[in-house]
C-alpha positions in Angstrom: -26.7 62.4 56.9 -24.2 65.1 57.8 -22.3 67.3 55.3 -19.1 65.3 56.2 -20.8 62.1 55.3 -22.0 63.6 52.0 -18.5 64.8 51.3 -17.1 61.3 52.0 -19.7 59.7 49.7 -19.1 62.1 46.8 -15.3 61.8 47.2 -15.6 58.0 47.0 -18.3 58.0 44.3 -17.8 61.1 42.1 -20.8 61.9 39.9 -20.5 62.3 36.2 -19.0 65.6 35.0 -22.3 66.7 33.5 -25.7 65.9 35.0 -29.0 66.5 33.4 -30.7 66.5 36.8 -34.1 68.0 36.4 -36.0 69.9 33.7 -34.8 73.2 35.4 -31.4 72.0 36.6 -28.4 70.9 34.6 -25.0 70.6 36.3 -22.3 71.2 33.7 -19.3 70.7 36.1 -20.2 68.5 39.0 -16.9 69.0 40.9 -17.4 72.8 40.9 -21.0 72.3 42.0 -20.0 70.1 44.9 -17.1 72.3 45.9 -19.3 75.4 45.9 -22.1 73.7 47.8 -19.8 72.5 50.5 -18.2 75.9 50.8 -21.7 77.5 51.2 -22.6 75.0 53.9 -19.4 75.7 55.8 -20.1 79.5 55.9 -23.8 79.2 56.5 -24.8 80.9 59.7 -27.1 78.5 61.4 -27.7 74.8 61.5 -26.6 73.1 58.3 -30.0 71.4 58.1 -31.5 74.8 57.2 -29.0 75.6 54.4 -30.4 75.4 50.9 -27.1 74.0 49.6 -27.3 71.1 52.0 -30.8 70.4 50.7 -29.5 70.3 47.2 -26.6 68.0 48.0 -28.9 65.7 49.9 -31.4 65.6 47.1 -28.6 64.9 44.6 -27.3 62.1 46.8 -30.8 60.6 47.1 -31.4 60.8 43.3 -28.0 59.2 42.6 -28.4 56.4 45.1 -32.0 55.7 44.0 -30.9 55.3 40.4 -32.6 58.4 39.1 -29.3 59.8 37.8 -26.7 57.6 36.1 
């Protein structure tokens, strides 16, 4: 899944404003989290597959689509 596909998914299916994601990760403003992650991916020097922000978005996408986050 490319960053553009992730952006299209999150634009069509915005997550809740606050997400209790993991014991060590709570997102208190999902729009700001997504905007920042996409910005970091766009300025990452190298293939996007190696960008930690891309990994976080992909993990968030997988957790949402698998029903781990509601």
